[in-house]
C-alpha positions in Angstrom: -0.1 0.2 -0.1 3.1 2.4 0.8 4.2 2.0 -3.0 0.6 1.6 -4.4 -1.2 4.8 -2.8 0.3 7.2 -0.3 -3.1 8.8 0.5 -4.4 5.3 1.7 -1.6 3.9 3.2 -1.4 7.5 5.4 -5.0 7.0 6.1 -4.9 3.3 7.2 -2.4 4.0 9.7 -5.4 5.7 11.9 -7.1 2.1 12.1 -6.9 -0.3 15.0 -4.2 -2.7 14.1 -6.8 -5.6 13.0 -8.7 -3.4 10.8 -5.6 -2.1 9.5 -4.1 -5.6 8.5 -7.3 -6.5 7.3 -7.6 -3.3 4.9 -3.9 -4.3 3.9 -4.9 -7.6 3.0 -8.2 -6.5 0.6 -5.9 -3.6 -1.0 -2.9 -6.2 -1.8 -5.7 -8.3 -3.7 -7.2 -5.0 -5.3 -3.7 -3.6 -6.4 -2.4 -7.0 -7.9 -5.5 -7.3 -10.0 -5.2 -3.9 -11.2 -1.5 -4.3 -11.9 -2.2 -7.5 -14.0 -5.2 -5.9 -15.8 -3.5 -2.7 -16.5 0.3 -3.7 -17.1 1.6 -1.9 -14.6 3.8 -1.9 -11.2 2.3 -0.8 -8.0 -0.4 1.6 -9.9 2.5 3.2 -12.3 3.5 3.0 -15.6 0.0 2.0 -17.3 0.7 0.4 -20.7 -1.8 -1.2 -23.2 -1.7 -4.9 -23.2 -2.5 -7.7 -25.7 -3.7 -10.1 -23.8 -6.4 -8.5 -21.8 -9.1 -11.2 -21.9 -6.6 -13.7 -20.9 -5.7 -11.6 -18.0 -8.9 -11.2 -16.5 -9.5 -14.8 -16.9 -6.6 -15.3 -14.7 -7.6 -13.1 -12.2 -11.1 -14.6 -11.9 -9.6 -18.2 -11.9 -7.2 -17.4 -9.1 -9.8 -15.5 -7.2 -12.3 -18.2 -7.6 -9.1 -20.9 -6.5 -8.7 -18.4 -3.2 -12.3 -18.2 -2.1 -12.8 -22.1 -2.4 -9.6 -22.4 -0.1 -7.3 -23.9 -2.9 -3.7 -23.0 -3.7 -2.8 -20.0 -6.0 0.0 -18.7 -7.5 0.4 -15.3 -5.7 -0.1 -14.4 -1.9 -2.3 -11.5 -2.9 -5.0 -13.8 -3.5 -4.4 -15.9 -0.5 -4.6 -12.8 1.4 -8.2 -12.0 -0.4 -8.8 -15.6 1.0 -7.9 -14.7 4.5 -9.8 -11.3 4.9 -13.1 -12.8 3.1 -13.5 -15.7 5.3 -12.6 -13.5 8.5 -14.9 -10.5 7.6 -17.8 -12.6 5.9 -17.0 -10.6 2.5 -20.2 -11.0 -0.1 -18.5 -12.9 -3.0 -20.6 -11.1 -5.3 -18.9 -7.7 -4.5 -15.4 -9.4 -5.2 -16.8 -10.5 -8.7 -18.4 -7.2 -9.3 -14.9 -5.7 -9.0 -13.6 -8.5 -11.7 -16.3 -7.4 -13.9 -14.9 -3.9 -13.8 -11.5 -5.2 -15.2 -13.3 -7.2 -17.7 -15.1 -3.8 -19.2 -11.8 -2.4 -19.9 -10.7 -5.7 -21.5 -13.8 -5.4 -23.8 -12.1 -1.9 -24.6 -15.7 -0.7 -23.3 -16.6 3.1 -23.5 -19.5 4.9 -21.7 -22.4 6.1 -23.7 -24.4 7.9 -20.9 -23.6 9.0 -17.3 -25.6 5.8 -16.3 -23.0 3.8 -17.9 -20.2 5.7 -16.6 -21.6 5.1 -12.9 -22.1 1.4 -13.7 -18.3 1.3 -14.5 -17.4 3.5 -11.5 -19.5 1.0 -9.4 -17.5 -1.8 -10.6 -14.0 -0.7 -10.4 -14.3 1.5 -7.0 -18.0 1.4 -5.9 -17.9 -2.4 -4.9 -14.6 -1.7 -3.3 -16.1 0.8 -1.0 -18.6 -1.8 0.1 -16.0 -4.7 0.7 -13.6 -2.3 2.5 -16.9 -0.9 4.7 -17.7 -4.6 5.9 -13.9 -5.0 6.4 -14.5 -1.8 9.0 -17.2 -3.5 11.0 -20.3 -2.3 8.8 -23.1 -5.4 8.6 -23.3 -7.0 5.4 -27.1 -6.7 5.3 -26.8 -2.8 6.2 -27.7 -1.4 3.0 -28.2 2.0 4.0 -24.9 2.3 5.3 -23.4 0.3 2.3 -25.0 2.8 0.0 -22.8 5.5 1.5 -19.5 3.2 1.4 -20.1 2.7 -2.4 -20.6 6.6 -2.6 -17.3 7.3 -1.3 -15.8 4.5 -4.0 -17.5 6.4 -6.7 -16.0 10.0 -5.4 -12.5 8.4 -5.5 -13.1 7.1 -8.9 -14.7 10.3 -10.4 -12.0 12.1 -9.2 -9.1 9.7 -10.5 -11.1 10.0 -13.9 -11.2 13.7 -14.2 -7.3 13.7 -13.1 -6.3 11.0 -15.5 -7.8 12.1 -19.0 -4.3 12.6 -20.5 -3.0 9.2 -19.0 -5.9 7.3 -19.9 -5.9 8.7 -23.4 -2.2 7.8 -24.0 -3.4 4.0 -23.9 -6.5 4.5 -26.0 -9.1 4.9 -22.8 -11.7 7.1 -22.1 -14.5 7.5 -19.4 -15.9 10.5 -20.5 -19.6 9.8 -21.7 -20.1 9.7 -25.4 -23.4 11.8 -24.8 -21.0 14.3 -22.9 -18.6 14.6 -25.8 -21.5 15.2 -28.2 -22.9 17.9 -26.2 -19.5 19.8 -26.0 -18.8 19.1 -30.0 -16.0 17.1 -29.1 -15.5 14.3 -31.7 -14.7 10.6 -30.4 -11.0 10.0 -29.5 -10.1 14.0 -29.9 -11.0 15.1 -26.1 -7.4 15.8 -25.3 -6.5 18.1 -28.3 -5.1 21.3 -27.1 -7.8 23.1 -29.3 -10.6 21.6 -27.6 -9.5 22.2 -23.9 -12.4 25.0 -23.3 -14.8 22.5 -24.4 -13.1 19.8 -22.0 -12.9 21.9 -18.9 -16.5 21.8 -18.4 -16.7 18.2 -18.7 -14.1 17.6 -15.9 -15.7 20.2 -13.5 -18.8 18.2 -13.9 -16.9 14.9 -12.7 -15.4 17.2 -9.9 -19.1 18.4 -8.9 -20.2 14.8 -8.9 -17.4 13.5 -7.0 -17.9 16.2 -4.1 -21.4 15.2 -4.1 -20.8 11.6 -3.7 -18.1 12.6 -1.1 -20.6 14.7 1.2 -22.6 11.6 1.0 -19.9 9.3 2.0 -19.2 11.4 5.0 -22.6 10.9 6.7 -22.5 7.1 6.5 -18.8 7.3 8.1 -21.0 8.3 11.1 -21.7 4.4 11.5 -18.2 3.4 12.1 -16.3 3.2 14.9 -14.3 6.0 15.8 -10.7 5.1 14.2 -11.9 3.9 11.2 -14.4 6.9 10.7 -11.3 9.3 11.4 -9.5 7.4 8.4 -12.4 7.3 6.1 -12.7 11.4 6.7 -9.1 11.5 5.9 -9.1 9.4 3.0 -12.3 11.4 1.8 -10.5 14.6 2.2 -7.2 13.7 0.8 -8.9 12.4 -2.4 -11.6 15.1 -2.6 -8.9 17.5 -3.1 -7.8 15.9 -6.2 -11.1 16.6 -7.7 -11.1 20.0 -6.4 -7.6 20.9 -8.0 -9.0 19.7 -11.3 -11.6 22.0 -11.3 -9.5 25.0 -9.9 -6.7 24.5 -12.7 -9.4 24.5 -15.4 -7.4 24.2 -18.9 -4.0 23.6 -17.0 -5.2 20.7 -15.1 -3.4 18.1 -17.4 -0.1 20.1 -17.8 1.1 18.2 -14.6 -0.4 15.3 -12.7 -2.5 16.7 -9.8 -1.7 15.4 -6.4 -2.3 16.3 -3.1 1.2 17.5 -1.1 2.5 15.9 2.4 1.5 18.8 3.9 -2.2 18.7 2.8 -2.5 15.0 3.8 -1.1 15.9 7.2 -3.8 18.7 7.2 -6.4 16.4 6.7 -5.3 13.9 9.2 -5.8 16.8 11.8 -9.2 18.1 10.3 -10.9 14.7 10.0 -9.8 13.8 13.5 -12.1 16.6 14.7 -14.9 15.8 12.0 -14.7 12.4 13.4 -15.4 13.5 16.6 -18.3 15.6 15.6 -21.9 14.9 13.7 -21.8 15.4 10.0 -24.1 17.8 8.5 -27.4 15.7 7.4 -27.3 15.0 3.5 -29.7 13.0 1.3 -29.1 10.7 -1.5 -31.6 12.2 -3.8 -30.2 12.6 -7.5 -27.4 10.5 -6.4 -26.9 7.2 -8.5 -27.9 3.9 -6.8 -25.8 0.8 -6.6 -27.1 -2.3 -8.2 -28.9 -4.7 -5.4 
């Protein structure tokens, strides 16, 4: 986790020891699958792969073996088996995540906002569900799990806004085709310099939606134990700043990769400690996308 995501690694230090170790086990599986699917190392150096379907099939096979108690080729899959058993992780959420890798293997593109949310659910919202259960949420507590899904959606929407250029370099685009048509941006041309003025409102739309889901997730965090609530609020603030910075930079958002600095991360650790001790402002989910049941 320290190599793959400094933000998540820092936030995870706020967990109690058993929760922290279980979160690391779940992260190990997520990171391994993501690296396999995207031809990268610890989340860095994404490259186009020529055997995408075979890679996803391998991920699915190794995951099924691990959950069935059979030997696997990599300890990351064994790590999933441990945390899944200890926390009663619903297997359907695990395979929902793998279905997200399959969408990328199919070179899938979203046509509508709902398509975009379906993708975000698979690659991040379902991870939010799994992580919430690791933190002690009852697998049958749908109301709280909806909020946990919102946090995953917020993270992914921020990622998409920040990584438009990086994704384009490997032939990917997660902006809905309907949005591109609305701004008169031809398919595959959205990163052309002369189209930046049309792209900026779409990135801002992603950032706004990320912020709305972040606010919803903060309400759900109230159901968590204090240290888990503190960690979640810290991660929400740190990652939320990515979306806010993309929106602030406007047309310069993709000149240099948006990050949160070490000072900003420390600031969120302190601020989220106070937030964790306070009651959040009530925020409903009206108008927000709802995960599949």
